[in-house]
C-alpha positions in Angstrom: 132.6 20.7 161.5 129.8 21.9 159.1 129.8 25.2 161.2 133.5 25.5 160.9 133.1 25.1 157.0 130.3 27.8 157.0 132.6 30.3 159.2 135.2 30.0 156.4 132.5 31.0 153.8 131.5 34.0 155.9 135.6 34.9 156.0 135.8 34.2 152.3 132.6 36.7 151.7 133.9 39.4 153.8 137.3 39.1 152.0 135.5 39.2 148.7 133.6 42.3 149.5 136.9 43.8 150.6 138.3 43.2 147.0 135.0 44.5 145.2 135.5 47.6 147.2 138.9 48.2 145.7 138.5 46.7 142.4 137.9 49.7 139.6 134.1 49.9 138.4 135.5 48.8 135.2 136.3 45.7 136.3 133.4 43.9 137.3 130.2 46.4 138.0 127.4 45.5 140.1 128.7 42.4 141.0 126.3 40.4 143.5 128.1 38.2 145.5 126.2 35.4 147.9 129.1 33.2 148.7 132.8 32.8 148.4 134.5 29.4 148.8 138.0 27.8 148.0 137.0 24.9 145.6 136.2 25.7 141.8 132.8 24.5 140.4 133.0 21.5 138.0 133.1 21.7 134.4 129.6 22.5 132.7 128.1 19.0 131.4 127.2 18.6 127.8 123.3 18.0 127.6 120.5 18.2 125.0 118.3 21.1 125.0 114.5 20.5 125.4 112.0 21.9 123.2 110.5 25.1 124.1 107.3 24.4 125.5 105.3 27.3 125.7 105.4 30.5 123.6 107.1 33.6 125.4 109.4 31.4 127.7 112.9 31.9 127.9 116.0 29.7 128.3 117.5 29.6 131.4 120.8 27.7 131.2 121.9 25.3 133.8 124.6 26.1 136.4 126.6 24.9 139.6 125.2 26.6 142.7 126.7 25.6 146.2 125.0 24.6 149.2 125.9 22.9 152.6 126.5 19.7 150.5 129.0 21.5 148.2 128.3 22.1 144.7 124.9 20.7 143.1 123.5 21.3 139.7 120.6 23.3 138.8 119.2 22.1 135.4 118.7 24.3 132.6 114.9 25.1 132.1 112.5 27.1 130.1 111.0 29.8 131.9 108.5 32.6 131.7 110.0 36.1 132.0 108.5 38.4 134.7 107.3 40.6 131.8 107.7 40.9 128.1 110.6 42.6 126.8 113.1 41.6 129.3 116.1 39.0 128.6 118.1 36.9 131.1 121.5 37.4 132.2 122.9 34.4 133.6 124.8 34.4 137.3 128.3 33.0 136.9 131.4 32.0 139.2 134.0 34.6 139.3 137.8 33.6 140.8 139.3 36.6 142.5 141.7 36.8 145.2 142.0 33.1 145.7 138.1 32.4 146.3 135.2 31.5 144.1 132.0 33.9 144.3 128.8 33.7 142.7 127.4 36.8 140.7 123.7 36.2 140.7 121.7 36.6 137.4 119.1 38.9 136.6 116.3 40.0 134.1 116.9 43.2 132.3 116.2 44.9 128.7 119.9 43.9 127.5 121.8 40.7 128.4 124.8 41.9 130.3 128.2 40.4 131.5 128.2 36.7 132.5 131.6 36.0 132.8 132.1 34.9 129.0 130.9 31.3 130.2 129.6 29.4 127.0 126.6 28.1 128.4 125.5 27.1 125.2 122.1 27.5 123.4 122.5 31.2 122.4 124.8 32.1 125.5 128.1 31.8 123.9 129.9 33.9 126.0 128.6 37.2 124.9 125.0 38.4 124.6 122.1 36.3 123.5 121.5 35.0 119.8 118.8 32.5 120.4 115.9 35.0 120.1 114.6 38.4 120.2 111.5 40.2 121.3 109.6 41.4 118.6 106.3 44.0 119.7 105.9 42.4 122.8 106.5 38.7 121.1 109.4 36.7 121.4 110.7 35.2 118.3 113.0 32.2 118.4 116.0 31.7 116.4 115.9 27.9 115.6 119.5 27.8 114.3 120.4 28.0 118.0 117.5 26.8 120.5 115.3 24.1 119.9 111.3 24.7 120.3 108.1 22.5 119.7 107.2 23.7 116.5 103.4 22.4 117.0 102.9 25.0 120.1 105.7 27.7 119.2 105.4 29.2 115.8 106.9 32.5 116.0 110.5 31.4 114.7 113.2 32.5 112.2 116.5 31.1 111.3 119.6 33.3 111.4 122.8 31.0 111.2 125.1 34.1 110.9 125.1 35.1 114.3 126.9 31.7 114.9 129.8 32.8 112.8 129.9 36.4 113.6 129.5 35.9 117.4 132.6 35.4 119.5 132.2 31.9 121.2 134.2 30.4 124.0 134.7 26.7 122.8 135.2 25.0 126.2 133.3 24.1 129.2 134.7 26.3 131.7 132.2 27.1 134.5 134.1 30.1 136.0 135.7 33.3 135.1 139.2 34.1 136.4 142.8 32.3 136.4 142.2 28.6 135.3 138.8 29.5 133.6 137.6 32.1 131.3 139.4 35.5 131.3 137.0 37.6 129.6 136.3 41.3 130.6 133.0 43.0 129.9 132.5 44.5 126.7 131.2 48.4 126.7 127.5 46.8 125.5 127.6 44.8 128.5 128.6 47.6 130.5 125.7 49.4 129.5 123.7 46.8 130.3 125.1 46.2 133.7 124.4 49.8 134.7 120.2 49.3 133.4 117.6 48.9 135.9 117.3 45.0 136.6 114.6 42.6 137.8 115.4 39.9 140.2 114.9 36.0 139.5 111.3 35.1 139.4 109.7 33.2 142.2 109.6 30.2 139.9 113.0 30.5 139.3 114.1 30.6 143.0 111.9 27.5 143.5 113.3 25.7 140.7 117.0 26.4 142.4 115.7 25.3 145.8 114.1 22.1 144.7 117.6 21.3 142.8 119.4 21.6 146.0 117.3 19.2 147.9 117.7 16.4 145.1 120.8 14.2 145.9 120.9 13.1 142.1 122.1 16.8 141.7 125.0 16.8 144.0 128.4 17.1 142.3 129.4 14.4 145.1 127.0 12.2 143.8 127.1 12.6 140.1 130.7 13.6 139.9 130.2 16.4 137.4 127.4 14.3 135.1 124.2 15.0 136.5 121.3 12.7 135.4 118.8 15.6 134.6 120.7 18.4 133.2 117.9 20.3 131.8 113.9 20.4 132.0 111.6 21.6 129.4 109.8 23.3 132.4 109.8 23.8 136.1 106.8 21.3 136.7 109.0 18.3 134.8 110.4 17.5 138.2 107.2 15.3 138.9 108.0 13.2 136.0 111.9 12.8 136.8 110.6 11.4 140.2 109.0 8.7 138.5 111.7 8.0 136.5 113.9 7.8 139.3 111.6 5.2 140.9 111.3 3.2 137.8 115.2 2.9 137.6 115.3 1.6 141.0 113.1 -0.9 140.4 114.7 -1.7 137.3 118.3 -2.1 139.2 116.9 -3.9 142.3 117.4 -0.9 144.6 113.9 -0.9 145.5 111.9 -3.4 146.9 108.5 -3.9 146.1 107.1 -2.7 149.2 109.5 0.3 149.0 108.2 0.7 145.0 104.5 0.8 146.3 104.8 3.0 148.9 106.5 5.5 146.7 104.1 5.3 144.1 101.0 5.8 146.3 102.9 8.9 147.5 103.4 10.3 143.9 100.0 9.5 142.9 98.8 11.7 145.9 100.9 14.5 144.9 99.8 14.3 141.2 96.0 14.3 142.3 96.6 17.1 144.9 98.2 19.5 141.9 95.6 18.1 139.4 92.8 19.4 141.7 94.3 22.7 142.6 94.9 23.6 138.8 91.1 22.9 138.1 90.2 24.9 141.2 92.5 27.9 140.0 92.0 27.9 136.2 94.9 25.8 135.3 97.4 27.5 137.5 99.0 26.9 141.2 99.1 29.6 143.7 102.2 30.7 145.3 101.2 28.7 148.7 100.3 25.5 146.5 103.5 25.8 144.8 105.4 25.9 148.0 103.2 22.8 149.5 103.9 20.8 146.3 107.6 21.7 146.4 107.9 20.6 150.1 106.1 17.3 149.1 108.4 16.5 146.3 111.5 17.4 148.5 110.2 14.9 150.8 109.6 12.2 148.3 113.2 12.8 146.7 114.7 12.2 150.2 112.6 9.3 150.5 113.9 7.7 147.3 117.0 8.4 147.8 117.2 6.9 151.3 115.3 3.9 150.0 117.8 3.2 147.0 120.6 3.2 149.1 119.3 1.1 152.1 120.9 -2.3 152.8 118.7 -4.7 151.3 
């Protein structure tokens, strides 16, 4: 049955490619479609933005992605840009020709078209008003975004952007009939034709990790993810611990299961600590991959143990 579903997705993708070939460039320039489906994504959840933990990090809004199990939530997160001076244009779902296609996000010198989706926290549907680059240093507009004032000091307050910016005041998660019907502005069209940088390895790792956590699945959370946003990619480790604690509190985990999971978490934390010490406080790409694999395995075990018949 799953093979049949994915076969239909391939057919949808072929249809989207055919449609994109005949749509005028002025409609949706430089669309990057990865998958097309007939069921629209859930509405965007309402959540609180965690404080930016590190100077220079930029906000990547949370979004609904799609995998073999259906839609899953990729939590919003503060992320390091690939280089100073670049801004993030979020990806978005577009509804065209009866199917929903994903338009991937990208880095560039200006923010392009992201479907008119109101992702919040500076992304009100057009452009970005949560901050700006000033001589290689990013300044945060705290009228719009949340930062840790102890570690992030390059801030300013500009409330006029809230009144002078067109904000799509809804929770639609896609562009097209039944959702947001915005079209690119002249500035967005220019930004869409600039040189772009693809999502970083950390961003891709963040999305993959979200796809492995059942708590992010729309079929499980019914459109209301428990962890809608993270302060950083590594915050997943703390959320695993919280899931174990909730399982104990709700009686979903036995003492033996809890001890086993806690032991595995401790081993992961110890390994991360040792690797960081050996590499000047950072993890190599291979170490990131190994930790992600271990956390994915741990996440599956937590889910399995919590849903076992006791």
